[in-house]
FIKOLZA-1660 file (N, C-alpha, C; in steps of 0.1 Angstrom, whole numbers, plus 5000, padded with zeros to 4 digits):
% residues 84
   i   px   py   pz ch aa at
   1 8488 6324 1606  A  M  N
   1 8486 6338 1601  A  M CA
   1 8472 6338 1593  A  M  C
   2 8465 6348 1596  A  R  N
   2 8452 6349 1589  A  R CA
   2 8454 6353 1574  A  R  C
   3 8445 6349 1566  A  N  N
   3 8445 6353 1552  A  N CA
   3 8457 6347 1544  A  N  C
   4 8464 6338 1549  A  L  N
   4 8475 6332 1542  A  L CA
   4 8470 6320 1535  A  L  C
   5 8471 6319 1522  A  D  N
   5 8465 6308 1514  A  D CA
   5 8474 6297 1511  A  D  C
   6 8487 6298 1515  A  R  N
   6 8496 6286 1514  A  R CA
   6 8507 6288 1524  A  R  C
   7 8514 6277 1526  A  I  N
   7 8525 6277 1536  A  I CA
   7 8537 6283 1528  A  I  C
   8 8544 6292 1535  A  L  N
   8 8556 6298 1530  A  L CA
   8 8568 6294 1539  A  L  C
   9 8579 6292 1533  A  A  N
   9 8591 6288 1540  A  A CA
   9 8603 6296 1535  A  A  C
  10 8612 6299 1545  A  A  N
  10 8624 6306 1541  A  A CA
  10 8636 6300 1549  A  A  C
  11 8647 6297 1542  A  Y  N
  11 8659 6292 1548  A  Y CA
  11 8668 6304 1550  A  Y  C
  12 8674 6306 1562  A  V  N
  12 8683 6317 1565  A  V CA
  12 8696 6311 1570  A  V  C
  13 8707 6316 1565  A  R  N
  13 8720 6312 1570  A  R CA
  13 8728 6325 1573  A  R  C
  14 8729 6329 1586  A  P  N
  14 8736 6341 1589  A  P CA
  14 8751 6339 1586  A  P  C
  15 8758 6350 1583  A  R  N
  15 8772 6350 1580  A  R CA
  15 8780 6344 1592  A  R  C
  16 8775 6347 1604  A  T  N
  16 8782 6343 1616  A  T CA
  16 8771 6335 1625  A  T  C
  17 8775 6323 1630  A  A  N
  17 8766 6316 1638  A  A CA
  17 8762 6324 1650  A  A  C
  18 8750 6322 1655  A  I  N
  18 8744 6329 1666  A  I CA
  18 8744 6321 1679  A  I  C
  19 8750 6326 1690  A  P  N
  19 8749 6318 1702  A  P CA
  19 8735 6316 1706  A  P  C
  20 8732 6304 1711  A  F  N
  20 8719 6300 1714  A  F CA
  20 8720 6289 1724  A  F  C
  21 8710 6288 1733  A  A  N
  21 8710 6277 1743  A  A CA
  21 8706 6264 1738  A  A  C
  22 8712 6259 1727  A  A  N
  22 8709 6247 1721  A  A CA
  22 8713 6235 1730  A  A  C
  23 8707 6224 1729  A  P  N
  23 8710 6212 1738  A  P CA
  23 8725 6208 1735  A  P  C
  24 8730 6209 1723  A  D  N
  24 8744 6205 1721  A  D CA
  24 8754 6216 1724  A  D  C
  25 8749 6228 1728  A  G  N
  25 8758 6239 1732  A  G CA
  25 8764 6246 1720  A  G  C
  26 8761 6242 1708  A  Q  N
  26 8766 6249 1696  A  Q CA
  26 8758 6261 1692  A  Q  C
  27 8765 6271 1686  A  P  N
  27 8757 6282 1681  A  P CA
  27 8749 6278 1668  A  P  C
  28 8738 6286 1666  A  V  N
  28 8729 6283 1655  A  V CA
  28 8734 6289 1642  A  V  C
  29 8735 6281 1631  A  S  N
  29 8739 6286 1618  A  S CA
  29 8729 6284 1607  A  S  C
  30 8718 6277 1610  A  D  N
  30 8707 6275 1600  A  D CA
  30 8694 6278 1607  A  D  C
  31 8685 6285 1599  A  F  N
  31 8672 6288 1604  A  F CA
  31 8662 6284 1593  A  F  C
  32 8651 6278 1597  A  L  N
  32 8640 6276 1587  A  L CA
  32 8628 6283 1593  A  L  C
  33 8623 6292 1586  A  V  N
  33 8612 6300 1590  A  V CA
  33 8599 6296 1582  A  V  C
  34 8589 6292 1589  A  L  N
  34 8576 6288 1583  A  L CA
  34 8565 6298 1587  A  L  C
  35 8557 6302 1577  A  L  N
  35 8545 6310 1578  A  L CA
  35 8534 6301 1574  A  L  C
  36 8525 6298 1583  A  V  N
  36 8513 6289 1580  A  V CA
  36 8500 6296 1585  A  V  C
  37 8490 6291 1578  A  S  N
  37 8476 6296 1583  A  S CA
  37 8472 6287 1595  A  S  C
  38 8462 6292 1602  A  K  N
  38 8457 6285 1613  A  K CA
  38 8451 6271 1609  A  K  C
  39 8446 6271 1597  A  Q  N
  39 8440 6258 1592  A  Q CA
  39 8450 6248 1588  A  Q  C
  40 8462 6251 1587  A  A  N
  40 8473 6242 1582  A  A CA
  40 8481 6236 1593  A  A  C
  41 8475 6234 1604  A  A  N
  41 8482 6229 1616  A  A CA
  41 8488 6215 1614  A  A  C
  42 8481 6206 1608  A  E  N
  42 8486 6192 1606  A  E CA
  42 8497 6193 1595  A  E  C
  43 8495 6200 1584  A  E  N
  43 8505 6201 1574  A  E CA
  43 8518 6208 1579  A  E  C
  44 8516 6217 1588  A  H  N
  44 8527 6224 1595  A  H CA
  44 8536 6214 1602  A  H  C
  45 8529 6205 1610  A  L  N
  45 8537 6195 1617  A  L CA
  45 8544 6185 1608  A  L  C
  46 8538 6182 1597  A  E  N
  46 8545 6173 1587  A  E CA
  46 8557 6180 1581  A  E  C
  47 8556 6193 1578  A  I  N
  47 8568 6200 1573  A  I CA
  47 8579 6201 1584  A  I  C
  48 8575 6203 1596  A  L  N
  48 8585 6203 1607  A  L CA
  48 8592 6190 1608  A  L  C
  49 8584 6179 1607  A  A  N
  49 8590 6166 1608  A  A CA
  49 8600 6163 1596  A  A  C
  50 8596 6168 1584  A  E  N
  50 8605 6166 1572  A  E CA
  50 8617 6175 1574  A  E  C
  51 8616 6187 1579  A  A  N
  51 8628 6195 1581  A  A CA
  51 8637 6189 1591  A  A  C
  52 8632 6183 1602  A  A  N
  52 8640 6177 1612  A  A CA
  52 8647 6165 1606  A  A  C
  53 8641 6157 1597  A  R  N
  53 8647 6146 1590  A  R CA
  53 8659 6151 1581  A  R  C
  54 8656 6162 1574  A  L  N
  54 8667 6167 1565  A  L CA
  54 8679 6172 1573  A  L  C
  55 8676 6181 1583  A  F  N
  55 8687 6187 1591  A  F CA
  55 8694 6177 1599  A  F  C
  56 8689 6165 1602  A  D  N
  56 8695 6155 1609  A  D CA
  56 8705 6147 1601  A  D  C
  57 8704 6149 1588  A  D  N
  57 8713 6142 1578  A  D CA
  57 8726 6151 1575  A  D  C
  58 8737 6146 1580  A  R  N
  58 8750 6153 1579  A  R CA
  58 8753 6156 1564  A  R  C
  59 8750 6147 1555  A  S  N
  59 8753 6149 1541  A  S CA
  59 8744 6161 1535  A  S  C
  60 8732 6161 1540  A  F  N
  60 8723 6172 1535  A  F CA
  60 8729 6186 1540  A  F  C
  61 8732 6186 1553  A  R  N
  61 8738 6198 1559  A  R CA
  61 8751 6203 1552  A  R  C
  62 8759 6193 1548  A  D  N
  62 8771 6196 1541  A  D CA
  62 8768 6202 1527  A  D  C
  63 8759 6196 1520  A  R  N
  63 8755 6200 1507  A  R CA
  63 8749 6214 1508  A  R  C
  64 8741 6216 1518  A  L  N
  64 8734 6229 1520  A  L CA
  64 8745 6240 1522  A  L  C
  65 8755 6238 1530  A  R  N
  65 8766 6248 1532  A  R CA
  65 8774 6251 1519  A  R  C
  66 8773 6242 1510  A  Q  N
  66 8781 6244 1497  A  Q CA
  66 8773 6252 1487  A  Q  C
  67 8760 6253 1490  A  C  N
  67 8751 6261 1480  A  C CA
  67 8756 6276 1480  A  C  C
  68 8758 6281 1468  A  G  N
  68 8763 6294 1466  A  G CA
  68 8752 6305 1465  A  G  C
  69 8740 6301 1462  A  D  N
  69 8729 6311 1460  A  D CA
  69 8716 6304 1463  A  D  C
  70 8705 6313 1463  A  S  N
  70 8692 6308 1467  A  S CA
  70 8686 6298 1458  A  S  C
  71 8690 6299 1445  A  A  N
  71 8685 6289 1435  A  A CA
  71 8690 6275 1439  A  A  C
  72 8703 6274 1443  A  A  N
  72 8709 6261 1446  A  A CA
  72 8703 6256 1459  A  A  C
  73 8700 6265 1469  A  V  N
  73 8693 6260 1481  A  V CA
  73 8680 6255 1478  A  V  C
  74 8672 6262 1470  A  R  N
  74 8659 6257 1467  A  R CA
  74 8659 6244 1460  A  R  C
  75 8668 6242 1450  A  K  N
  75 8670 6230 1443  A  K CA
  75 8673 6218 1452  A  K  C
  76 8682 6221 1462  A  L  N
  76 8686 6210 1471  A  L CA
  76 8674 6206 1480  A  L  C
  77 8667 6216 1485  A  F  N
  77 8655 6213 1493  A  F CA
  77 8645 6205 1485  A  F  C
  78 8642 6209 1473  A  E  N
  78 8632 6203 1465  A  E CA
  78 8636 6188 1461  A  E  C
  79 8649 6186 1459  A  G  N
  79 8654 6173 1455  A  G CA
  79 8655 6164 1467  A  G  C
  80 8655 6169 1479  A  S  N
  80 8657 6161 1491  A  S CA
  80 8644 6158 1499  A  S  C
  81 8633 6164 1495  A  L  N
  81 8620 6162 1502  A  L CA
  81 8615 6147 1499  A  L  C
  82 8610 6141 1509  A  A  N
  82 8604 6128 1508  A  A CA
  82 8592 6129 1498  A  A  C
  83 8590 6118 1491  A  S  N
  83 8579 6118 1482  A  S CA
  83 8566 6117 1490  A  S  C
  84 8555 6123 1484  A  P  N
  84 8542 6123 1492  A  P CA
  84 8537 6109 1492  A  P  C
% end
């Protein structure tokens, strides 16, 4: 996106899983939306790799589903990110 001065991320969990042609045949119940500037292409790929690592971890996914509000979701993500 033009004129975006930082990467923005949003985690979305719909009330009902959405049918999707996923390789495992399961409906989608978690979305991670990233808004990035054109200049942040490499950082964008690093964030996607980190997100893939997190969502591959069953323990993380279980803890994420237990979060009751956005503050808890944010705290979990911040506490789970790999150190720079």
